[in-house]
N, C-alpha and C positions, 0 to 999 in steps of 0.2 A: 683728268677723267671726270665723268659726270658723277653727281651725287644721287644715286638711285636708292629708293627705299627698298625694303625686303621684298615687297610685292612685285615691284618692277624687275628686280634682279631675278626673282623666281620665274617671271614671265619670259625674260630674255633667255634664261637657261632652257626653259621649255621650248621656245622657238628655235634655239640653236640645235637642240636634239632632234627636232622634227625634220624628217628627210625632205619634205616638200616645201618647207619654209625657206626661201632664199635669204641670204645675208642682206639683200637690198630691202626686204620687208622690215627687217630689224632696224636698218638704217633709217627708213622712212618713219617708223613708229617711235624709235628711241634716239635717233640721231647718233647712232653708234655704228661705226664702220666695221669691216671684217676684222681688222687688227684689234679694234677695241673689244669686239666680242671675244676674240681669242684671249686677250688679257683678262677680261672679266671671268671667263671660264677657268683659266689657269688659277686665278685668285680664289674663286668660289668652290671649285671641285677639288676633291683629293687627287693626288698625282696619278693614281691608277685610272680613275674615271676620266681625267683630262686626257690622258694618252689614248684611251679608247675612243673618246669623242674626236680627238684630232685625227686619228687614223681613219675614223668613219667618214669625216667630212672632206678629207683630202681628195681632191679630184672628182668629187661627187657633183655631177652635172645639175642635179636638182637644187643644190645649194647656191647656184649662181644663175640668176635670171637670164643672162645673156647666152648661157650654154643650154638652156632648156629646150626640149623639142616639142613642148606643148604650152598651151595657154593656161593661165591659172583659172581654175573653175571650182565649182562647189560640188561636193559629193552629197547626194541625197539618198538617204536610206529609205527604201520603199516600205520597210517594216514599220516605220514610225507613222506612216500615213494611214495604216489600216485601223479600222475600228475593231477593238478587241471584243470578242463575243465569248460568253461563258459556255 
């Protein structure tokens, strides 16, 4: 297994929990495949959290780029573009 620092582990866990971040993105950024992500999550999370995560990602189309029905895009919040007036 890779020797990730705490910051990298935190980012991998964050990406793994995100619904729209596919395992392929984690593989590309950290060279960690789906099985590796699962092992890392099992090691780093308590057992209850790991089971919740595992149940959540099982069969989820958005976690697998090949099963997605949409292209990856960026969300833009229009509220951030407005000039705030008093």
